PAGULO-915548 format. One line per 10 residues: number of its first residue (from 1); their letters; for each residue x, y, z of N, C-alpha, C, O, CB. Coordinates in steps of 0.001 Angstrom, whole numbers, plus 500000, padded with zeros to 6 digits. Glycine has a CB too. Layout:
BEGIN
NUM	A	X/Y/Z/X/Y/Z/X/Y/Z/X/Y/Z/X/Y/Z ~ ...
This chain:
BEGIN
1	XXXXXXXXXX	500281/496444/486528/499733/496938/487775/498348/497497/487491/498121/498168/486485/500659/498013/488416 ~ 497468/497215/488365/496082/497605/488198/495877/499055/488639/496271/499432/489743/495164/496667/488990 ~ 495270/499852/487790/495049/501272/488099/494115/501434/489299/494204/502423/490026/494466/502005/486874 ~ 493230/500476/489504/492323/500558/490664/493087/500494/491980/492730/501176/492940/491288/499428/490614 ~ 494132/499682/492028/494940/499605/493261/495690/500905/493508/495860/501311/494657/495939/498436/493182 ~ 496145/501569/492433/496849/502845/492592/495903/503911/493136/496268/504686/494019/497454/503305/491248 ~ 494690/503940/492603/493703/504903/493094/493336/504580/494535/493207/505482/495363/492439/504900/492201 ~ 493168/503304/494835/492833/502877/496190/493955/503218/497168/493691/503497/498338/492550/501373/496218 ~ 495190/503199/496707/496318/503548/497578/496229/505000/498039/496669/505329/499141/497649/503310/496851 ~ 495671/505856/497216/495517/507258/497602/494280/507492/498461/494279/508378/499316/495450/508130/496367
11	XXXXXXXXXX	493231/506709/498243/491996/506906/498994/492042/506187/500337/491771/506789/501376/490800/506420/498182 ~ 492384/504908/500318/492412/504081/501526/493607/503132/501440/493464/502006/500963/491071/503282/501700 ~ 494780/503571/501893/496007/502794/501719/495969/501347/502221/496498/500473/501534/497099/503490/502401 ~ 495369/501044/503386/495373/499637/503815/494623/498713/502859/494972/497539/502738/494766/499522/505194 ~ 493615/499219/502189/492852/498386/501254/493658/498075/499999/493396/497077/499327/491542/499078/500872 ~ 494624/498907/499682/495427/498693/498480/496454/497577/498658/496947/497032/497671/496133/499978/498096 ~ 496778/497235/499891/497794/496204/500140/497175/494948/500755/497836/494242/501516/498893/496751/501066 ~ 495924/494669/500433/495261/493504/501023/495831/492181/500547/495539/491141/501138/493798/493546/500717 ~ 496633/492193/499497/497244/490946/499040/498517/490611/499816/499166/489605/499527/497557/491035/497555 ~ 498877/491422/500779/500063/491195/501610/499671/490479/502891/498512/490106/503069/500771/492528/501936
21	XXXXXXXXXX	500635/490287/503784/500391/489627/505063/499636/490551/506009/499577/491761/505790/501713/489181/505699 ~ 499062/489979/507056/498249/490743/507997/499062/491831/508705/498557/492927/508948/497628/489807/509026 ~ 500302/491532/509031/501147/492523/509705/501415/493737/508831/501472/494863/509325/502463/491893/510117 ~ 501577/493515/507555/501811/494619/506619/500573/495481/506488/500671/496706/506418/502228/494087/505245 ~ 499411/494853/506455/498158/495605/506378/497974/496432/507643/497571/497593/507573/496954/494653/506173 ~ 498267/495840/508800/498129/496575/510064/499116/497727/510152/498772/498800/510648/498328/495634/511251 ~ 500346/497520/509675/501337/498589/509691/500890/499736/508794/501052/500903/509150/502711/498062/509244 ~ 500336/499415/507647/499823/500448/506757/498666/501195/507413/498563/502415/507282/499376/499835/505424 ~ 497799/500478/508112/496681/501116/508808/497176/502036/509921/496655/503140/510085/495737/500055/509385 ~ 498164/501601/510678/498707/502433/511760/499358/503691/511194/499165/504787/511720/499733/501636/512598
31	XXXXXXXXXX	500125/503528/510123/500742/504696/509497/499687/505659/508959/499865/506875/509020/501677/504261/508368 ~ 498600/505123/508437/497517/505965/507940/496839/506697/509089/496429/507846/508930/496493/505126/507166 ~ 496715/506053/510236/496119/506723/511400/497007/507860/511905/496503/508875/512386/495874/505710/512531 ~ 498321/507695/511799/499235/508762/512205/499207/509935/511243/499524/511066/511611/500645/508229/512312 ~ 498831/509655/510029/498746/510699/509020/498517/510065/507671/498977/508954/507406/500013/511566/509006 ~ 497812/510769/506829/497472/510213/505532/498714/510010/504670/498814/509004/503968/496481/511116/504818 ~ 499643/510928/504710/500835/510870/503857/501705/509648/504171/502116/508970/503230/501658/512148/504023 ~ 502012/509325/505433/502824/508123/505680/502153/506838/505201/502826/505943/504692/503128/508005/507158 ~ 500859/506742/505356/500146/505554/504897/500186/505405/503397/500424/504312/502882/498721/505594/505357 ~ 499953/506503/502687/499985/506472/501225/501394/506165/500738/501571/505375/499811/499494/507813/500637
41	XXXXXXXXXX	502390/506778/501352/503775/506559/500954/504161/505093/501115/504786/504513/500226/504714/507446/501777 ~ 503795/504497/502233/504136/503101/502483/503393/502180/501517/503976/501219/501015/503812/502721/503935 ~ 502124/502456/501252/501358/501634/500314/501967/501716/498916/502109/500696/498241/499878/502080/500282 ~ 502322/502911/498481/502943/503064/497164/504297/502371/497103/504644/501758/496093/503101/504544/496819 ~ 505058/502470/498186/506354/501790/498257/506172/500283/498094/506911/499649/497341/507062/502103/499596 ~ 505201/499707/498791/504967/498267/498694/504527/497867/497293/504938/496824/496785/503918/497831/499712 ~ 503701/498687/496672/503238/498366/495325/504372/498465/494303/504456/497644/493390/502093/499296/494927 ~ 505229/499447/494449/506370/499571/493544/507365/498437/493748/507953/497939/492788/507063/500916/493745 ~ 507552/498032/494995/508448/496920/495292/507900/495618/494694/508661/494802/494175/508640/496777/496818 ~ 506606/495431/494769/505973/494256/494179/506144/494254/492663/506411/493212/492064/504483/494207/494545
51	XXXXXX	505991/495418/492049/506161/495529/490600/507604/495213/490203/507842/494537/489202/505771/496942/490116 ~ 508566/495704/490992/509979/495436/490705/510292/493948/490840/511061/493407/490046/510881/496250/491645 ~ 509708/493283/491831/509948/491851/492016/509342/491019/490893/509879/489969/490538/509385/491395/493351 ~ 508227/491482/490331/507608/490769/489228/508425/490909/487955/508434/489999/487126/506196/491274/489001 ~ 509117/492039/487786/509913/492275/486590/511221/491488/486616/511773/491156/485566/510203/493760/486441 ~ 511707/491196/487798/513000/490501/487906/512895/489024/487704/513902/488319/487768/513616/490758/489232
């Protein structure tokens, strides 16, 4: 996992999940607009899920 994406997830969560589908990026953006914590949490969740899928 790239450390730049982890840092980007804390600064601008929608930019950290740009490798996902458009709906996922929009959902992350909406959650970030509702509050910084939900957006960051969702971005980190997606990144951890991606890491788990790569390991399996």
